[in-house]
C-alpha positions as CSV (number, residue, x, y, z in Angstrom):
1,X,19.9,-10.1,56.6
2,X,22.4,-10.0,53.8
3,X,22.9,-13.4,52.3
4,X,26.3,-14.6,51.3
5,X,26.2,-15.7,47.7
6,X,28.6,-18.6,48.5
7,X,26.9,-20.2,51.4
8,X,26.7,-23.7,49.9
9,X,23.0,-24.1,50.6
10,X,20.7,-25.5,47.9
11,X,18.4,-23.1,46.2
12,X,15.2,-24.3,47.9
13,X,12.5,-22.5,49.7
14,X,13.7,-21.6,53.2
15,X,17.4,-21.8,52.3
16,X,17.7,-18.7,50.1
17,X,17.8,-15.2,51.4
18,X,16.9,-11.8,49.8
19,X,18.6,-8.5,50.3
20,X,15.9,-6.2,51.6
21,X,18.1,-3.1,51.2
22,X,18.6,-3.6,47.4
23,X,16.9,-1.0,45.2
24,X,18.5,-1.6,41.7
25,X,16.9,-4.3,39.6
26,X,17.9,-3.3,36.1
27,X,19.3,-5.7,33.5
28,X,22.8,-5.3,32.2
29,X,23.3,-3.8,28.7
30,X,23.8,-6.4,26.0
31,X,23.9,-4.0,23.0
32,X,26.9,-1.8,22.0
33,X,28.7,-0.2,19.1
34,X,32.2,-0.9,17.8
35,X,33.8,1.1,15.0
36,X,30.3,2.5,14.2
37,X,28.6,-0.9,13.9
38,X,26.0,-2.3,16.3
39,X,27.1,-5.5,18.0
40,X,25.7,-7.9,20.6
41,X,27.7,-8.7,23.7
42,X,27.3,-11.2,26.5
43,X,26.0,-9.9,29.8
44,X,28.7,-9.7,32.5
45,X,26.5,-9.3,35.5
46,X,22.9,-10.3,36.4
47,X,19.9,-8.2,37.4
48,X,20.8,-5.3,39.7
49,X,24.5,-5.9,39.2
50,X,24.7,-9.3,41.0
51,X,27.2,-11.8,39.9
52,X,25.9,-14.5,37.6
53,X,25.4,-17.8,39.4
54,X,25.8,-20.1,36.4
55,X,28.1,-20.5,33.5
56,X,26.9,-19.0,30.3
57,X,26.9,-21.0,27.1
58,X,29.2,-20.2,24.2
59,X,28.0,-19.2,20.8
60,X,28.8,-22.6,19.4
61,X,26.7,-24.3,22.1
62,X,23.9,-21.9,21.5
63,X,24.0,-22.6,17.7
64,X,23.9,-26.3,18.5
65,X,20.9,-26.0,20.7
66,X,19.1,-23.8,18.0
67,X,19.7,-26.4,15.3
68,X,18.3,-29.3,17.3
69,X,14.9,-30.4,16.3
70,X,12.5,-30.5,19.3
71,X,11.0,-33.7,18.2
72,X,11.1,-35.3,21.6
73,X,9.4,-32.3,23.2
74,X,6.8,-31.3,20.7
75,X,6.5,-34.3,18.5
76,X,6.7,-34.5,14.7
77,X,6.3,-31.1,13.0
78,X,3.3,-30.5,10.9
79,X,3.7,-30.4,7.2
80,X,3.3,-27.0,5.5
81,X,0.2,-26.5,3.5
82,X,0.5,-26.9,-0.3
83,X,1.3,-23.7,-2.3
84,X,-1.5,-21.9,-4.0
85,X,-2.2,-22.8,-7.6
86,X,-1.0,-20.1,-10.0
87,X,-2.2,-20.5,-13.6
88,X,0.4,-20.4,-16.4
89,X,-1.0,-17.2,-17.9
90,X,-0.3,-15.4,-14.6
91,X,3.0,-17.0,-13.7
92,X,4.5,-16.5,-17.2
93,X,2.8,-13.2,-18.1
94,X,5.1,-11.0,-20.2
95,X,7.9,-13.7,-20.2
96,X,9.2,-14.3,-23.7
97,X,12.1,-16.5,-24.9
98,X,14.2,-14.9,-27.7
99,X,16.3,-16.9,-30.1
100,X,18.6,-15.6,-32.9
101,X,18.2,-17.6,-36.1
102,X,18.5,-17.4,-39.9
103,X,17.3,-19.2,-42.9
104,X,18.6,-19.6,-46.5
105,X,16.5,-18.4,-49.4
106,X,17.3,-19.4,-53.1
107,X,17.6,-16.6,-55.7
108,X,17.2,-18.3,-59.1
109,X,16.7,-15.2,-61.3
110,X,19.9,-13.3,-60.4
111,X,23.5,-13.5,-61.8
112,X,25.0,-11.8,-58.8
113,X,23.8,-14.1,-56.1
114,X,22.6,-17.7,-55.9
115,X,21.1,-17.6,-52.4
116,X,20.3,-15.1,-49.7
117,X,20.8,-15.4,-45.9
118,X,18.0,-13.7,-44.0
119,X,18.4,-13.2,-40.2
120,X,15.3,-13.5,-38.0
121,X,14.3,-13.4,-34.3
122,X,12.2,-16.3,-33.0
123,X,10.0,-15.4,-30.0
124,X,8.5,-18.0,-27.7
125,X,5.7,-16.8,-25.4
126,X,5.6,-18.9,-22.2
127,X,2.1,-17.9,-21.2
128,X,0.4,-19.8,-24.0
129,X,3.3,-21.7,-25.8
130,X,2.8,-19.6,-28.9
131,X,5.7,-18.5,-31.3
132,X,6.3,-15.7,-33.8
133,X,9.1,-15.0,-36.3
134,X,10.1,-11.5,-37.0
135,X,12.8,-10.3,-39.4
136,X,14.5,-7.0,-38.5
137,X,13.8,-4.3,-41.2
138,X,16.8,-3.3,-43.2
139,X,16.6,0.1,-45.0
140,X,16.5,0.0,-48.8
141,X,16.6,-3.8,-48.9
142,X,13.8,-4.1,-51.4
143,X,12.5,-7.2,-49.5
144,X,9.2,-7.3,-47.6
145,X,10.4,-7.6,-44.0
146,X,9.0,-7.4,-40.5
147,X,6.6,-10.0,-39.1
148,X,7.1,-13.2,-41.2
149,X,5.0,-15.5,-39.0
150,X,2.4,-13.9,-36.7
151,X,2.0,-15.2,-33.1
152,X,0.5,-18.7,-33.0
153,X,1.1,-22.2,-31.9
154,X,3.3,-23.8,-34.6
155,X,3.0,-27.5,-35.6
156,X,6.1,-29.7,-35.1
157,X,5.1,-32.7,-37.1
158,X,2.2,-34.3,-39.0
159,X,0.8,-35.9,-35.9
160,X,-0.5,-32.5,-34.6
161,X,2.2,-31.9,-32.0
162,X,3.3,-28.3,-31.4
163,X,6.7,-26.9,-30.5
164,X,7.5,-26.6,-26.8
165,X,10.2,-24.6,-25.2
166,X,11.9,-28.0,-24.4
167,X,12.3,-28.5,-28.1
168,X,14.4,-25.3,-28.6
169,X,18.1,-25.1,-28.1
170,X,21.1,-23.4,-29.6
171,X,22.8,-25.1,-32.6
172,X,19.6,-27.0,-33.9
173,X,17.4,-26.7,-36.9
174,X,13.6,-26.3,-36.7
175,X,11.2,-26.4,-39.6
176,X,8.3,-24.1,-39.7
177,X,5.9,-24.1,-42.7
178,X,8.5,-25.6,-45.0
179,X,11.3,-23.3,-44.0
180,X,14.3,-24.5,-42.0
181,X,15.6,-22.1,-39.4
182,X,19.0,-22.5,-37.8
183,X,19.0,-21.3,-34.2
184,X,22.5,-19.9,-33.3
185,X,22.1,-18.0,-30.0
186,X,19.6,-16.7,-27.4
187,X,19.4,-13.8,-25.0
188,X,20.4,-13.9,-21.3
189,X,16.9,-14.4,-19.9
190,X,16.3,-17.4,-22.2
191,X,19.6,-18.9,-21.2
192,X,18.9,-18.5,-17.4
193,X,15.3,-19.9,-17.8
194,X,16.4,-23.0,-19.8
195,X,19.2,-23.8,-17.4
196,X,16.9,-23.4,-14.4
197,X,14.6,-26.1,-16.0
198,X,17.5,-28.5,-16.3
199,X,18.1,-28.1,-20.1
200,X,21.8,-28.2,-21.1
201,X,22.3,-25.5,-23.8
202,X,24.6,-26.1,-26.7
203,X,27.4,-23.6,-27.3
204,X,26.4,-20.5,-29.3
205,X,27.3,-20.3,-33.0
206,X,28.3,-17.4,-35.2
207,X,25.5,-15.8,-37.2
208,X,25.8,-16.5,-40.9
209,X,26.2,-13.4,-43.2
210,X,24.7,-12.7,-46.5
211,X,27.4,-12.9,-49.3
212,X,25.8,-10.2,-51.5
213,X,25.4,-7.8,-48.5
214,X,29.0,-8.3,-47.6
215,X,30.0,-7.7,-51.2
216,X,28.3,-4.4,-51.2
217,X,30.0,-3.3,-48.0
218,X,33.4,-3.4,-49.8
219,X,34.9,0.0,-50.5
220,X,33.8,1.5,-53.8
221,X,36.2,2.3,-56.5
222,X,37.4,5.9,-56.3
223,X,36.8,8.2,-59.2
224,X,38.8,11.3,-59.9
225,X,36.6,14.1,-61.0
226,X,37.7,17.5,-62.3
227,X,35.3,19.3,-59.8
228,X,36.8,20.8,-56.6
229,X,33.8,19.6,-54.6
230,X,32.1,16.3,-55.0
231,X,28.4,16.9,-54.8
232,X,27.6,13.2,-54.8
233,X,29.8,12.7,-51.8
234,X,28.0,15.5,-50.0
235,X,24.6,14.0,-50.9
236,X,25.6,10.5,-49.7
237,X,27.3,11.8,-46.6
238,X,24.7,14.3,-45.4
239,X,21.6,12.7,-46.6
240,X,18.6,13.3,-44.2
241,X,20.8,15.6,-42.0
242,X,19.1,18.9,-41.5
243,X,20.0,21.8,-39.2
244,X,17.1,23.3,-37.4
245,X,17.0,26.9,-36.1
246,X,14.3,28.8,-34.3
247,X,14.0,32.4,-35.3
248,X,11.7,35.4,-35.0
249,X,10.8,38.2,-37.3
250,X,10.1,41.4,-35.4
251,X,8.0,43.8,-37.5
252,X,6.5,45.8,-34.6
253,X,8.1,49.0,-35.9
254,X,5.8,49.1,-38.9
255,X,2.1,49.8,-38.9
256,X,0.1,46.7,-37.7
257,X,3.4,44.8,-37.4
258,X,3.9,42.0,-35.0
259,X,6.6,39.6,-33.8
260,X,6.2,36.2,-35.4
261,X,8.0,32.9,-34.9
262,X,9.6,30.8,-37.7
263,X,11.6,27.6,-38.1
264,X,14.6,27.7,-40.5
265,X,15.8,24.4,-42.0
266,X,19.3,24.1,-43.5
267,X,19.7,20.9,-45.6
268,X,23.4,19.8,-45.5
269,X,23.0,17.6,-48.5
270,X,22.6,20.4,-51.0
271,X,23.0,23.7,-48.9
272,X,19.3,24.7,-49.4
273,X,17.3,26.7,-46.9
274,X,13.6,26.4,-46.0
275,X,11.6,28.7,-43.7
276,X,8.4,27.3,-42.1
277,X,5.8,29.3,-40.3
278,X,4.8,28.4,-36.7
279,X,1.0,28.6,-36.3
280,X,-0.8,28.8,-33.0
281,X,-4.3,27.9,-32.3
282,X,-6.8,30.6,-33.2
283,X,-4.1,33.0,-34.5
284,X,-6.4,34.2,-37.3
285,X,-4.0,33.3,-40.1
286,X,-4.4,30.9,-43.0
287,X,-2.6,27.6,-42.4
288,X,0.2,28.0,-45.0
289,X,3.1,25.8,-43.9
290,X,5.9,27.5,-45.7
291,X,7.0,31.1,-45.8
292,X,9.9,30.3,-48.3
293,X,10.2,27.1,-50.3
294,X,13.3,25.1,-50.2
295,X,16.0,26.8,-52.3
296,X,19.6,28.1,-52.2
297,X,19.9,31.5,-50.7
298,X,22.3,34.1,-52.3
299,X,24.3,36.1,-49.8
300,X,26.3,38.4,-52.1
301,X,25.3,39.2,-55.7
302,X,27.5,40.5,-58.5
303,X,27.1,44.2,-59.4
304,X,25.5,43.4,-62.8
305,X,22.9,41.2,-61.2
306,X,21.0,44.0,-59.5
307,X,18.8,44.4,-62.6
308,X,18.4,40.7,-63.1
309,X,14.8,39.7,-63.4
310,X,14.7,37.4,-60.4
311,X,10.9,37.0,-60.5
312,X,11.2,35.4,-63.9
313,X,14.4,33.4,-64.0
314,X,16.3,31.4,-61.4
315,X,19.5,32.8,-60.0
316,X,22.6,30.8,-61.1
317,X,26.2,30.8,-60.0
318,X,27.0,33.5,-62.6
319,X,24.9,36.1,-60.7
320,X,26.0,35.1,-57.2
321,X,29.4,35.7,-55.6
322,X,28.6,34.0,-52.3
323,X,25.8,31.7,-51.1
324,X,24.6,31.2,-47.5
325,X,26.3,28.3,-45.8
326,X,26.0,26.6,-42.4
327,X,28.6,28.9,-40.8
328,X,26.3,31.9,-41.5
329,X,23.6,30.5,-39.2
330,X,24.7,31.3,-35.6
331,X,22.4,31.4,-32.5
332,X,22.3,35.0,-31.3
333,X,22.9,36.7,-34.7
334,X,20.5,38.2,-37.2
335,X,20.0,37.0,-40.8
336,X,18.5,38.8,-43.7
337,X,16.6,36.6,-46.1
338,X,14.5,38.1,-49.0
339,X,14.4,41.5,-47.3
340,X,13.3,40.2,-43.9
341,X,15.6,40.2,-40.9
342,X,15.4,37.0,-38.8
343,X,16.9,36.7,-35.4
344,X,18.0,33.2,-34.5
345,X,17.5,32.5,-30.8
346,X,17.7,28.7,-30.5
347,X,18.5,25.4,-32.3
348,X,18.0,21.7,-31.8
349,X,20.6,19.3,-30.1
350,X,21.7,17.8,-33.5
351,X,22.6,21.3,-34.7
352,X,24.6,21.9,-31.5
353,X,26.6,18.7,-32.0
354,X,27.2,19.5,-35.6
355,X,28.6,23.0,-34.8
356,X,30.8,21.5,-32.1
357,X,32.3,18.9,-34.4
358,X,32.5,21.0,-37.5
359,X,33.3,24.5,-36.4
360,X,34.4,23.9,-32.7
361,X,31.6,26.1,-31.4
362,X,30.4,24.8,-28.0
363,X,28.6,27.8,-26.6
364,X,25.2,28.1,-28.2
365,X,22.8,29.0,-25.4
366,X,19.1,29.7,-25.9
367,X,18.2,33.4,-25.9
368,X,15.0,34.5,-24.2
369,X,13.0,36.5,-26.7
370,X,9.8,36.6,-24.8
371,X,8.8,40.2,-24.1
372,X,8.1,40.8,-20.5
373,X,4.5,41.9,-19.9
374,X,4.1,45.2,-18.2
375,X,3.0,45.0,-14.5
376,X,-0.7,44.9,-13.9
377,X,-2.1,48.3,-13.0
378,X,-4.1,48.1,-9.8
379,X,-7.6,49.1,-10.4
380,X,-8.5,52.0,-8.1
381,X,-12.1,53.0,-7.7
382,X,-12.9,56.8,-7.9
383,X,-14.1,58.5,-4.7
384,X,-17.7,57.8,-3.8
385,X,-20.0,60.6,-5.2
386,X,-22.7,60.1,-2.6
387,X,-25.4,58.9,-5.1
388,X,-26.9,55.5,-4.5
389,X,-25.2,52.6,-2.8
390,X,-21.4,52.1,-2.9
391,X,-21.8,48.7,-4.5
392,X,-24.0,50.0,-7.3
393,X,-21.7,52.9,-8.0
394,X,-18.7,50.6,-8.1
395,X,-20.3,48.5,-10.9
396,X,-19.8,51.4,-13.3
397,X,-16.0,50.9,-12.9
398,X,-15.9,47.2,-13.6
399,X,-17.8,46.9,-16.9
400,X,-19.0,49.1,-19.7
401,X,-22.5,47.9,-19.2
402,X,-22.9,47.8,-15.4
403,X,-24.7,44.9,-13.8
404,X,-26.6,44.8,-10.5
405,X,-24.6,43.5,-7.5
406,X,-25.2,39.9,-6.6
407,X,-27.8,39.4,-4.0
408,X,-28.1,36.7,-1.3
409,X,-31.0,34.8,-2.8
410,X,-31.2,32.3,0.1
411,X,-31.4,35.2,2.6
412,X,-34.1,36.9,0.6
413,X,-36.2,33.7,0.4
414,X,-35.8,32.9,4.2
415,X,-36.6,36.5,5.3
416,X,-39.2,37.4,2.7
417,X,-41.9,39.7,4.1
418,X,-40.1,39.9,7.5
419,X,-40.0,43.5,8.7
420,X,-38.9,44.8,12.1
421,X,-40.6,48.1,13.1
422,X,-39.4,50.6,15.7
423,X,-40.7,53.9,17.0
424,X,-38.1,56.6,17.2
425,X,-37.8,60.3,18.1
426,X,-35.6,62.9,16.3
427,X,-32.7,64.2,18.4
428,X,-32.7,67.9,17.4
429,X,-32.1,71.2,19.2
430,X,-35.2,72.7,17.5
431,X,-38.2,72.7,19.9
432,X,-40.6,71.8,17.1
433,X,-38.8,68.5,16.3
434,X,-39.0,67.1,19.9
435,X,-42.6,65.9,19.5
436,X,-42.0,64.3,16.1
437,X,-42.2,60.5,15.9
438,X,-40.9,58.2,13.2
439,X,-41.5,54.6,12.3
440,X,-38.3,52.7,11.3
441,X,-39.0,49.6,9.2
442,X,-36.0,47.2,8.9
443,X,-36.4,44.7,6.0
444,X,-34.5,41.5,6.9
445,X,-34.4,40.2,3.3
446,X,-32.4,43.2,1.9
447,X,-31.0,44.9,5.1
448,X,-32.7,48.1,4.0
449,X,-34.3,50.7,6.1
450,X,-37.3,52.9,5.4
451,X,-38.6,55.8,7.7
452,X,-42.2,56.9,7.8
453,X,-43.5,59.9,9.8
454,X,-47.2,59.6,10.8
455,X,-49.0,62.8,10.0
456,X,-50.1,64.9,13.0
457,X,-53.0,67.3,12.6
458,X,-52.2,71.0,13.0
459,X,-48.5,70.3,13.7
460,X,-47.3,72.3,10.8
461,X,-45.2,69.4,9.5
462,X,-46.2,67.3,6.5
463,X,-46.0,63.7,7.4
464,X,-45.6,60.7,5.2
465,X,-42.5,59.0,3.7
466,X,-39.4,60.4,5.3
467,X,-36.8,58.0,3.7
468,X,-37.3,55.4,1.1
469,X,-35.9,51.9,1.2
470,X,-32.1,52.1,1.3
471,X,-29.1,50.8,3.2
472,X,-27.8,53.2,5.8
473,X,-24.1,53.5,6.4
474,X,-22.9,53.7,10.0
475,X,-21.0,56.9,10.9
476,X,-17.2,56.8,11.0
477,X,-17.1,53.9,8.4
478,X,-14.8,54.3,5.4
479,X,-16.0,54.7,1.9
480,X,-13.9,51.7,0.7
481,X,-15.3,49.4,3.3
482,X,-18.8,50.7,4.3
483,X,-20.5,49.2,7.3
484,X,-24.3,49.2,7.2
485,X,-26.8,49.1,10.1
486,X,-27.9,45.6,11.0
487,X,-30.7,44.2,13.2
488,X,-28.3,44.1,16.2
489,X,-28.0,47.9,16.1
490,X,-31.7,48.5,16.9
491,X,-32.8,48.3,20.6
492,X,-34.4,50.5,23.1
493,X,-32.3,53.6,23.6
494,X,-30.1,53.0,20.6
495,X,-29.0,56.1,18.6
496,X,-29.3,55.7,14.8
497,X,-27.6,58.3,12.6
498,X,-29.2,58.5,9.2
499,X,-27.5,60.9,6.8
500,X,-26.6,63.4,9.5
501,X,-29.9,63.1,11.5
502,X,-29.8,61.3,14.9
503,X,-32.8,59.2,16.0
504,X,-33.4,57.5,19.4
505,X,-35.3,54.2,19.4
506,X,-38.2,54.5,21.9
507,X,-40.5,51.5,21.2
508,X,-40.9,48.3,19.3
509,X,-43.7,45.8,18.5
510,X,-44.1,42.3,19.7
511,X,-42.6,40.7,16.5
512,X,-39.3,42.4,17.2
513,X,-39.1,40.8,20.7
514,X,-39.9,37.4,19.2
515,X,-37.3,37.8,16.5
516,X,-34.7,38.9,19.1
517,X,-35.4,35.9,21.4
518,X,-35.3,33.4,18.5
519,X,-32.0,35.0,17.2
520,X,-30.4,35.8,20.5
521,X,-26.9,35.2,19.1
522,X,-27.1,38.3,16.9
523,X,-27.9,40.6,19.8
524,X,-25.9,41.6,22.8
525,X,-27.4,40.7,26.2
526,X,-27.9,44.4,27.0
527,X,-29.9,45.0,23.8
528,X,-32.2,42.0,24.5
529,X,-32.7,42.9,28.1
530,X,-33.7,46.5,27.2
531,X,-36.4,45.3,24.8
532,X,-37.7,42.7,27.3
533,X,-37.8,45.2,30.1
534,X,-39.7,47.7,28.0
535,X,-42.3,45.1,26.9
536,X,-42.9,44.1,30.6
537,X,-43.5,47.7,31.6
538,X,-46.1,48.0,28.8
539,X,-47.9,44.7,29.6
540,X,-48.3,45.4,33.3
541,X,-50.7,48.4,33.2
542,X,-52.1,47.4,29.8
543,X,-55.6,46.5,31.0
544,X,-55.9,49.5,33.3
545,X,-54.7,51.9,30.6
546,X,-57.1,50.6,28.0
547,X,-60.1,51.0,30.3
548,X,-59.0,54.5,31.4
549,X,-58.2,55.5,27.9
550,X,-61.7,54.3,26.7
551,X,-63.4,56.3,29.4
552,X,-61.3,59.4,29.0
553,X,-61.4,59.4,25.1
554,X,-64.9,59.0,23.7
555,X,-63.5,59.4,20.2
556,X,-62.0,55.9,20.3
557,X,-65.4,54.4,21.1
558,X,-67.0,56.2,18.2
559,X,-64.2,55.1,15.9
560,X,-64.5,51.5,16.9
561,X,-68.3,51.7,16.4
562,X,-67.8,53.0,12.8
563,X,-65.3,50.3,12.1
564,X,-67.7,47.6,13.3
565,X,-70.4,49.1,10.9
566,X,-68.0,48.8,7.9
567,X,-67.0,45.3,8.9
568,X,-70.7,44.2,8.9
569,X,-71.0,45.5,5.3
570,X,-67.9,43.5,4.2
571,X,-68.7,40.4,6.2
572,X,-70.5,38.5,3.4
573,X,-68.6,40.0,0.5
574,X,-67.2,37.5,-2.1
575,X,-63.8,39.4,-2.4
576,X,-63.1,39.4,1.3
577,X,-59.9,37.2,0.9
578,X,-58.4,39.5,-1.8
579,X,-58.8,42.8,0.1
580,X,-55.8,42.4,2.3
581,X,-53.5,41.4,-0.6
582,X,-54.7,44.4,-2.6
583,X,-53.9,46.8,0.3
584,X,-50.5,45.2,0.9
585,X,-49.6,45.7,-2.8
586,X,-50.4,49.4,-2.8
587,X,-48.8,50.0,0.7
588,X,-45.3,49.5,-0.6
589,X,-43.6,51.0,2.5
590,X,-45.6,48.7,4.9
591,X,-46.5,51.8,6.9
592,X,-50.2,50.9,7.4
593,X,-51.6,54.0,5.7
594,X,-53.0,54.7,2.3
595,X,-54.4,57.8,0.7
596,X,-58.1,58.4,0.7
597,X,-58.2,58.4,-3.1
598,X,-56.2,55.2,-3.2
599,X,-58.6,53.6,-0.6
600,X,-61.7,54.3,-2.8
601,X,-59.8,53.2,-5.9
602,X,-59.0,49.8,-4.3
603,X,-62.6,49.4,-3.1
604,X,-63.9,50.3,-6.6
605,X,-61.6,47.7,-8.3
606,X,-62.8,45.0,-6.0
607,X,-66.5,46.1,-6.2
608,X,-66.6,46.7,-2.5
609,X,-69.9,48.5,-1.4
610,X,-68.6,51.0,1.1
611,X,-70.7,53.9,2.3
612,X,-68.7,57.1,1.4
613,X,-70.1,59.0,4.5
614,X,-68.9,56.3,6.9
615,X,-65.4,56.2,5.4
616,X,-65.1,60.0,5.6
617,X,-66.2,59.9,9.2
618,X,-63.6,57.2,10.0
619,X,-60.9,59.2,8.4
620,X,-61.8,62.3,10.4
621,X,-61.8,60.4,13.6
622,X,-58.4,58.9,12.9
623,X,-56.9,62.3,12.1
624,X,-58.2,63.7,15.4
625,X,-56.7,60.9,17.5
626,X,-52.9,61.0,18.4
627,X,-50.4,58.9,16.6
628,X,-50.0,55.2,17.5
629,X,-53.5,54.9,19.1
630,X,-54.0,51.7,17.1
631,X,-51.1,49.4,16.7
632,X,-52.5,47.9,13.5
633,X,-52.5,49.8,10.2
634,X,-55.6,51.8,9.5
635,X,-56.8,49.7,6.6
636,X,-56.7,46.5,8.6
637,X,-59.7,47.2,11.0
638,X,-61.6,48.8,8.2
639,X,-61.4,45.7,6.1
640,X,-62.3,43.5,9.0
641,X,-59.1,41.5,8.7
């Protein structure tokens, strides 16, 4: 039911109706813009666009309601908490009152003046009520000036009272240590501070002037001199005015010559020139400040003055037609002084202003004299010659005395004595190479590979070390960015190409499987699965194969019996703990084999009593057995370790 807004019923429960079809409930906009400015406007309609049911208050009525104190509703307002205490040294830190004053000083021993007026500044420090009196320094006054009274609390009378900022005002006299100072004025901050504290300031007075100083400011009497140029006027006018130029002397054309920087000073008071050297740190030169002492520089000499002994006598005006003047020193031009040609490339701001006012020259830009360095030549490494590693060969191009490449010390410490061993076959079309087997040893500490071929009796091939420790580059890798074989490249069935020879991985030991399982992130799932599958195949028939092999091969039983006999001889020997370390030292390739002579040499050095006939028989039995009959190295079972 749609309710009529003008139904005359009171707004009570049961007498008001709601429009169930209404869907808009937004409030009317009360913000707007007029001429680019944000303004507030009164709402014209209610929520959802309904007509307002009450008369809105005007702005004056709203202001009246806002100004009314709600005492009847909320009671008396609570008093605000007292302000925090701020000490004087914090509130008045770096706030100083400054007064301009003067005092009169008697001059009894002079006929030109009877008294002297000295102008001072009185400073009052609000943080600790201390005062100081400072007299501005006047050049060539002949009077000790500066700080007359250092900062302290000054006594006001004989009762021990001190001066306070309330005692200071314009147009009053204060006595400090027997001297009477007349305060004539103060600065703007002092005036604002005193007026804010309720002090009525007196009108400012005019500063008194010193009669003798004003007398000296009068124009001097003019003297007529017969000279065309008044040197005294030049001295008084241009005293302490010096033109500064920055110049270079380029002597690179001569042998061992160089480009050096100098500073040329031109003194306007007497037209003299001085050339100073610019020294840099560690330039290797003696620290002489001057290249040429201050003197007048001749520009054009008379013809008869060429034979003048200049090294003995000074040049006078009779031998010189023209001297160097300020107009001869221009930025961007060369200047020859005592046989050296200087190029002026810059000057200071005062020199620029002087040339603009005197000669009307406004364009004196700085000239860049820095020589551009040649572009750096990119260092190119020569092609790899095939000897040694690429990193070692590249060190010969970086330094005269090559250094070894940096090694990963942390990796070497973590992976010390960790070796991965693999059994591989040579992939070759030659029939004699099909039965050859090789032991790959991958050293995790240095990423190097060594290859050992176990000797096979009556094979016609000399076994032993096939490849020493070295890094092997993968095929199809560039010389500039070589890629070496890593642990992830070795798995069952992998093809390893070593310097043109291809090897196929056939078998691994248990340590390789443990390493791969502990570092599974380095290997692909296929590589890890191939090794695990191969190990399971070997473990299943392990017990059966061992029993059959022992029955079929009586040489193995005889070899084990001989090894047990040698172990009984070494069981109670005192050097038993050092035998394994000695064999590891001499077995550098970690192949598990040592020469017969080396075996007897180690036993002799450790005083091991080994029967020569037993060792010979063990050696013969080992040579008759096929390769990889025993997984452990030969010297391990012999030593009983």
